[in-house]
Structure formats: C-alpha cells, structure tokens
MDTraj code that builds the backbone (N, CA, C; nanometers):
import mdtraj as md
import numpy as np

residues = "MET ALA ARG VAL LEU ILE THR LEU PRO ARG SER ALA ARG LEU GLY GLU VAL VAL GLU ILE ARG THR LEU LEU SER HIS PRO MET GLU SER GLY GLN ARG THR ASP ALA GLU GLY ARG LEU ILE PRO ARG ASP ILE VAL ARG GLN PHE SER CYS ARG TYR ASP GLY GLU LEU VAL PHE SER ALA ARG LEU ASP THR PRO ILE ALA VAL ASN PRO TYR ILE ALA PHE PHE THR VAL ALA GLN ALA THR GLY THR LEU VAL PHE ALA TRP GLU GLY ASP ASN GLY PHE ARG GLN THR GLU SER ARG THR LEU THR VAL ALA".split()
xyz = np.array([
    [19.8670, 10.4945, 13.6831],
    [19.8407, 10.4724, 13.5843],
    [19.7516, 10.3522, 13.5393],
    [19.6650, 10.2868, 13.6376],
    [19.6408, 10.1095, 13.5851],
    [19.6452, 10.0785, 13.4053],
    [19.6581, 9.9565, 13.4140],
    [19.5990, 9.8947, 13.2633],
    [19.4512, 9.8379, 13.2510],
    [19.4005, 9.9773, 13.2064],
    [19.2724, 9.8588, 13.1672],
    [19.2035, 9.8411, 12.9983],
    [19.1462, 9.7257, 13.0315],
    [19.1423, 9.6723, 12.8682],
    [18.9237, 9.6553, 12.9560],
    [18.8540, 9.7512, 12.8459],
    [18.6966, 9.7600, 12.8287],
    [18.6645, 9.7031, 12.7057],
    [18.5838, 9.6252, 12.7587],
    [18.4784, 9.5581, 12.6654],
    [18.3825, 9.5755, 12.5851],
    [18.3276, 9.5670, 12.5148],
    [18.1079, 9.6619, 12.5259],
    [18.0932, 9.5958, 12.3516],
    [18.0005, 9.6485, 12.3478],
    [17.9808, 9.6203, 12.1755],
    [18.0032, 9.7398, 12.0914],
    [18.0557, 9.7481, 11.9680],
    [18.0711, 9.8789, 11.8936],
    [17.9463, 9.9966, 11.8715],
    [17.7905, 9.8802, 11.8551],
    [17.6534, 9.9344, 11.8794],
    [17.5140, 9.8157, 11.9432],
    [17.4648, 9.8852, 11.9352],
    [17.3327, 9.7689, 11.9847],
    [17.2039, 9.8182, 11.9613],
    [17.1171, 9.7907, 11.9174],
    [16.9651, 9.8036, 11.8886],
    [16.8506, 9.8464, 12.0690],
    [16.8474, 9.9491, 12.0827],
    [16.7554, 9.9969, 12.1368],
    [16.6740, 9.8757, 12.2581],
    [16.7471, 9.9197, 12.3194],
    [16.6009, 9.7569, 12.4876],
    [16.7260, 9.6686, 12.4299],
    [16.8424, 9.6442, 12.3620],
    [16.9258, 9.5283, 12.4088],
    [17.0008, 9.5658, 12.5163],
    [17.0281, 9.3430, 12.5346],
    [17.0470, 9.3550, 12.6407],
    [17.2364, 9.3077, 12.6139],
    [17.3431, 9.4507, 12.6709],
    [17.5011, 9.4389, 12.6183],
    [17.5592, 9.4274, 12.7375],
    [17.6497, 9.3062, 12.7174],
    [17.7730, 9.2671, 12.8482],
    [17.9094, 9.3152, 12.8455],
    [17.9080, 9.4109, 12.9161],
    [18.0221, 9.4309, 12.9659],
    [18.1435, 9.4079, 12.9996],
    [18.2664, 9.4451, 13.0076],
    [18.3773, 9.3364, 13.0903],
    [18.5000, 9.4512, 13.0640],
    [18.4906, 9.4316, 13.2049],
    [18.6757, 9.5375, 13.2300],
    [18.7478, 9.3907, 13.2988],
    [18.8801, 9.4232, 13.3006],
    [18.9468, 9.3917, 13.3734],
    [19.0825, 9.4839, 13.4206],
    [19.1401, 9.5362, 13.5275],
    [19.2224, 9.6288, 13.4979],
    [19.3152, 9.6004, 13.6178],
    [19.4102, 9.6198, 13.5548],
    [19.6137, 9.5728, 13.6118],
    [19.6186, 9.6085, 13.6569],
    [19.6440, 9.5268, 13.8145],
    [19.6438, 9.6266, 13.9532],
    [19.6710, 9.5026, 14.0002],
    [19.8058, 9.5393, 14.0647],
    [19.9250, 9.3856, 14.1878],
    [19.7883, 9.3461, 14.2623],
    [19.7650, 9.4461, 14.3495],
    [19.6573, 9.3523, 14.4585],
    [19.7483, 9.3324, 14.5694],
    [19.7355, 9.3586, 14.6990],
    [19.8138, 9.3307, 14.8167],
    [19.7687, 9.3166, 14.8537],
    [19.7126, 9.1606, 14.9666],
    [19.6250, 9.1048, 15.1073],
    [19.5967, 9.1907, 15.2074],
    [19.7346, 9.2208, 15.2382],
    [19.7728, 9.3225, 15.3423],
    [19.8859, 9.1393, 15.4418],
    [19.8476, 9.0962, 15.4292],
    [19.8367, 8.9247, 15.5084],
    [19.9455, 8.8626, 15.4751],
    [20.0575, 8.9231, 15.3510],
    [20.1881, 8.8420, 15.4136],
    [20.2906, 8.9287, 15.4461],
    [20.3880, 8.8502, 15.4241],
    [20.5014, 8.9180, 15.4761],
    [20.5735, 8.9649, 15.3676],
    [20.7161, 9.0355, 15.4548],
    [20.8420, 9.0195, 15.3216],
    [21.0111, 8.9448, 15.3387],
    [21.0817, 8.9334, 15.2841],
    [21.1984, 8.8197, 15.3253],
    [21.2503, 8.8683, 15.4867],
    [21.2011, 8.9838, 15.5067],
    [21.2387, 9.0061, 15.7261],
    [21.1311, 8.9893, 15.7553],
    [20.9542, 8.9374, 15.7432],
    [20.9254, 8.9007, 15.7492],
    [20.8128, 9.0457, 15.8470],
    [20.8332, 9.1565, 15.8246],
    [20.7501, 9.2611, 15.7741],
    [20.5939, 9.2259, 15.7452],
    [20.5006, 9.2562, 15.8179],
    [20.3920, 9.2715, 15.7051],
    [20.3665, 9.3388, 15.5764],
    [20.3492, 9.3260, 15.4738],
    [20.2479, 9.3864, 15.3098],
    [20.1577, 9.4502, 15.3421],
    [20.1938, 9.6134, 15.3335],
    [20.0390, 9.6583, 15.3560],
    [19.9615, 9.6189, 15.2503],
    [19.8547, 9.6565, 15.3337],
    [19.7355, 9.5843, 15.2486],
    [19.7376, 9.6879, 15.0477],
    [19.7241, 9.6419, 14.9010],
    [19.7231, 9.7335, 14.8100],
    [19.6262, 9.6636, 14.7429],
    [19.4586, 9.7324, 14.7528],
    [19.3028, 9.6196, 14.6905],
    [19.2368, 9.7465, 14.5768],
    [19.2138, 9.6910, 14.5049],
    [19.0735, 9.8349, 14.4820],
    [19.0060, 9.8201, 14.5008],
    [18.8901, 9.8560, 14.6108],
    [18.8061, 9.8155, 14.7029],
    [18.6392, 9.8739, 14.6295],
    [18.6448, 9.8892, 14.5533],
    [18.4969, 10.0215, 14.4820],
    [18.5385, 9.9735, 14.3454],
    [18.3875, 9.9672, 14.2353],
    [18.3900, 9.9966, 14.1362],
    [18.2681, 10.0193, 14.0324],
    [18.2702, 10.0989, 13.9397],
    [18.0502, 10.1713, 13.9039],
    [18.1019, 10.1624, 13.7503],
    [18.0432, 10.1504, 13.8128],
    [17.9834, 10.2121, 13.6157],
    [17.8304, 10.3299, 13.6208],
    [17.8349, 10.3453, 13.5272],
    [17.7973, 10.5264, 13.5071],
    [17.7507, 10.5300, 13.3837],
    [17.6080, 10.5126, 13.3306],
    [17.5222, 10.5361, 13.2073],
    [17.4620, 10.6599, 13.1776],
    [17.5649, 10.7701, 13.0631],
    [17.4328, 10.8607, 13.0816],
    [17.4678, 10.9055, 13.2410],
    [17.5622, 10.9007, 13.3643],
    [17.5181, 10.9203, 13.4851],
    [17.4796, 10.9106, 13.6131],
    [17.3170, 10.8128, 13.4791],
    [17.2925, 10.6648, 13.6297],
    [17.3756, 10.5440, 13.5864],
    [17.3675, 10.5479, 13.7294],
    [17.4359, 10.4151, 13.8025],
    [17.3483, 10.3375, 13.7758],
    [17.4324, 10.2148, 13.6474],
    [17.3783, 10.0359, 13.6198],
    [17.4820, 9.9556, 13.6914],
    [17.5836, 9.9864, 13.7902],
    [17.6824, 9.9075, 13.8181],
    [17.7513, 9.9222, 13.9720],
    [17.7376, 9.9013, 14.0332],
    [17.8479, 9.8812, 14.1628],
    [17.8919, 9.7881, 14.2220],
    [17.9712, 9.7923, 14.2609],
    [17.9928, 9.6256, 14.3673],
    [18.1242, 9.6980, 14.4029],
    [18.1632, 9.6629, 14.5842],
    [18.2700, 9.6720, 14.7064],
    [18.2886, 9.5291, 14.6888],
    [18.4539, 9.5580, 14.6793],
    [18.5381, 9.4449, 14.6724],
    [18.6157, 9.4823, 14.8426],
    [18.6436, 9.3296, 14.8525],
    [18.7166, 9.3319, 14.9641],
    [18.8587, 9.2234, 14.9238],
    [18.9138, 9.1964, 15.0358],
    [19.0687, 9.1336, 15.0622],
    [19.0710, 9.0611, 14.9869],
    [18.9349, 8.9322, 14.9759],
    [19.0131, 8.7850, 14.8696],
    [18.9915, 8.8528, 14.6890],
    [19.0115, 8.9873, 14.6630],
    [18.9443, 8.9598, 14.5337],
    [19.1303, 8.9342, 14.4252],
    [19.0496, 8.9104, 14.3982],
    [19.1880, 8.8394, 14.2334],
    [19.3214, 9.0002, 14.2145],
    [19.4380, 8.9519, 14.2186],
    [19.5129, 9.0326, 14.1219],
    [19.4331, 9.0921, 13.9302],
    [19.4297, 9.1999, 13.9854],
    [19.4198, 9.1789, 13.7810],
    [19.2811, 9.1578, 13.7820],
    [19.1385, 9.2371, 13.8489],
    [19.0062, 9.1887, 13.9060],
    [18.9712, 9.2401, 13.7581],
    [18.8706, 9.1461, 13.7200],
    [18.7863, 9.0889, 13.6187],
    [18.6252, 9.1132, 13.6809],
    [18.6071, 9.2446, 13.5746],
    [18.3566, 9.2453, 13.6480],
    [18.3472, 9.2583, 13.5204],
    [18.2342, 9.1583, 13.5179],
    [18.1143, 9.1433, 13.4122],
    [18.0374, 9.2295, 13.4555],
    [17.9212, 9.2056, 13.3710],
    [17.7894, 9.2982, 13.3857],
    [17.7347, 9.3035, 13.2342],
    [17.5800, 9.3027, 13.2457],
    [17.4733, 9.3618, 13.1837],
    [17.4000, 9.5112, 13.1352],
    [17.3981, 9.4986, 13.0755],
    [17.3112, 9.6860, 13.1198],
    [17.2610, 9.6651, 12.9273],
    [17.1289, 9.7523, 12.9714],
    [17.0486, 9.7581, 12.8710],
    [17.1035, 9.8703, 12.8110],
    [17.0412, 9.9019, 12.6320],
    [17.0959, 9.9977, 12.5551],
    [16.9772, 10.0687, 12.5322],
    [16.9547, 10.2371, 12.5847],
    [16.8592, 10.2637, 12.6342],
    [16.9298, 10.4333, 12.4902],
    [16.9950, 10.4767, 12.4577],
    [16.9597, 10.5427, 12.4116],
    [17.1558, 10.5079, 12.3824],
    [17.2482, 10.6558, 12.2360],
    [17.3780, 10.6374, 12.2784],
    [17.4091, 10.7286, 12.4133],
    [17.4657, 10.7039, 12.4019],
    [17.5384, 10.7345, 12.5522],
    [17.6403, 10.7578, 12.5856],
    [17.7743, 10.7814, 12.6974],
    [17.8606, 10.8012, 12.7822],
    [17.8552, 10.6457, 12.8169],
    [17.9083, 10.5797, 12.8572],
    [17.9269, 10.4413, 12.9768],
    [18.0811, 10.5236, 13.0567],
    [18.0500, 10.5406, 13.1776],
    [18.2519, 10.6356, 13.2828],
    [18.2246, 10.5118, 13.3811],
    [18.3442, 10.4881, 13.3266],
    [18.4155, 10.3332, 13.4309],
    [18.4360, 10.3854, 13.6112],
    [18.4699, 10.3714, 13.7717],
    [18.5828, 10.4523, 13.8478],
    [18.6573, 10.3223, 13.8873],
    [18.7222, 10.2989, 13.9037],
    [18.7854, 10.2533, 14.0728],
    [18.8455, 10.3118, 14.2061],
    [18.8521, 10.2270, 14.2810],
    [18.9143, 10.3396, 14.4283],
    [18.9367, 10.2140, 14.4741],
    [19.0272, 10.2402, 14.5460],
    [19.1862, 10.1817, 14.6116],
    [19.2109, 10.2510, 14.7410],
    [19.2965, 10.0956, 14.7831],
    [19.3624, 10.1541, 14.8702],
    [19.5178, 10.2638, 14.8855],
    [19.5527, 10.3454, 14.9413],
    [19.6478, 10.4171, 14.8891],
    [19.6191, 10.5098, 14.8018],
    [19.5087, 10.6261, 14.8537],
    [19.4616, 10.6729, 14.7109],
    [19.4350, 10.6841, 14.5456],
    [19.4144, 10.4718, 14.5509],
    [19.4307, 10.4365, 14.3689],
    [19.2760, 10.5086, 14.3580],
    [19.3167, 10.5606, 14.2329],
    [19.1111, 10.6245, 14.1792],
    [19.1733, 10.6007, 14.0838],
    [19.0476, 10.4830, 13.9747],
    [19.1571, 10.5732, 13.8356],
    [19.0053, 10.5701, 13.7546],
    [18.9778, 10.6451, 13.6280],
    [18.8547, 10.6765, 13.5738],
    [18.9103, 10.6553, 13.4421],
    [18.7443, 10.5774, 13.3806],
    [18.7361, 10.5308, 13.1840],
    [18.6376, 10.5849, 13.1247],
    [18.5899, 10.6206, 13.0186],
    [18.4670, 10.6337, 12.9643],
    [18.4998, 10.5941, 12.8122],
    [18.3414, 10.4895, 12.8297],
    [18.3827, 10.4634, 12.6778],
    [18.1656, 10.4787, 12.5785],
    [18.1834, 10.4982, 12.4982],
    [18.0727, 10.5751, 12.3691],
    [18.0125, 10.4431, 12.3927],
    [17.9001, 10.4011, 12.4191],
    [17.8440, 10.3115, 12.3932],
    [17.6965, 10.3683, 12.2570],
    [17.6894, 10.3660, 12.1219],
    [17.6304, 10.3551, 12.0117],
    [17.5001, 10.3203, 12.0047],
    [17.3378, 10.3678, 11.9777],
    [17.2262, 10.2923, 12.0085],
    [17.1965, 10.3428, 11.8365],
    [17.1160, 10.2240, 11.7813],
    [17.0667, 10.3121, 11.6658],
    [16.9304, 10.2413, 11.6859],
])
top = md.Topology()
chain = top.add_chain()
for i, resn in enumerate(residues, 1):
    res = top.add_residue(resn, chain, resSeq=i)
    for name in ("N", "CA", "C"):
        top.add_atom(name, md.element.get_by_symbol(name[0]), res)
traj = md.Trajectory(xyz[None], top)
C-alpha cells in the first residue's frame, strides 16, 4: 500500500469553493529505461485518479507515461453538504488504492 497525503479544509461554508490536494507515494517507472544488464524495466505507473463526493464524480484524470514519481494532484470542488470524499488511484500491475476523508459543511 502506498503512502497518501490528502489536504482539504477542516470545514467549509455551503457553496464555498474548496481546494483539495493529494500526493501519492509511488515509484513510477516509465517502461523506457533499462537495468544494468540492458533489459527493459517494465512500466509501473498510476494510470487513473478519481474523486467522488458522496458518490458523485467531482474530478478524474487519466495519467500516462510522462507522469512524475509521487504524483501530486490538486483540484477544486464546491462544498455542497457534509459528506465523504473517496479518492481512488489505479495503476499497472494491479495497483489500486482508495482513501476517504470527510468534508464538514457548516
């Protein structure tokens, strides 16, 4: 399981635009480098990221080979009600990680 950092406000006002930041600790390998013996190192990247707010998709991104090690993704959403944000990452070699956080709306 990869280490994940997620930053969002502790609380927000109804209708407020909030910034959400995520950082996933993942080594990322492009599949274009070779090892010491000249063999191609297999690709190992995160290919998909999504965030759902109480089940509704609010952000998604499809990632490709140029993505950096430890991908950082930031986006905005509107605080509609106190609810759960579910973050999901999917990648090569069966990699899947899901995290959730609560956004409190006052």
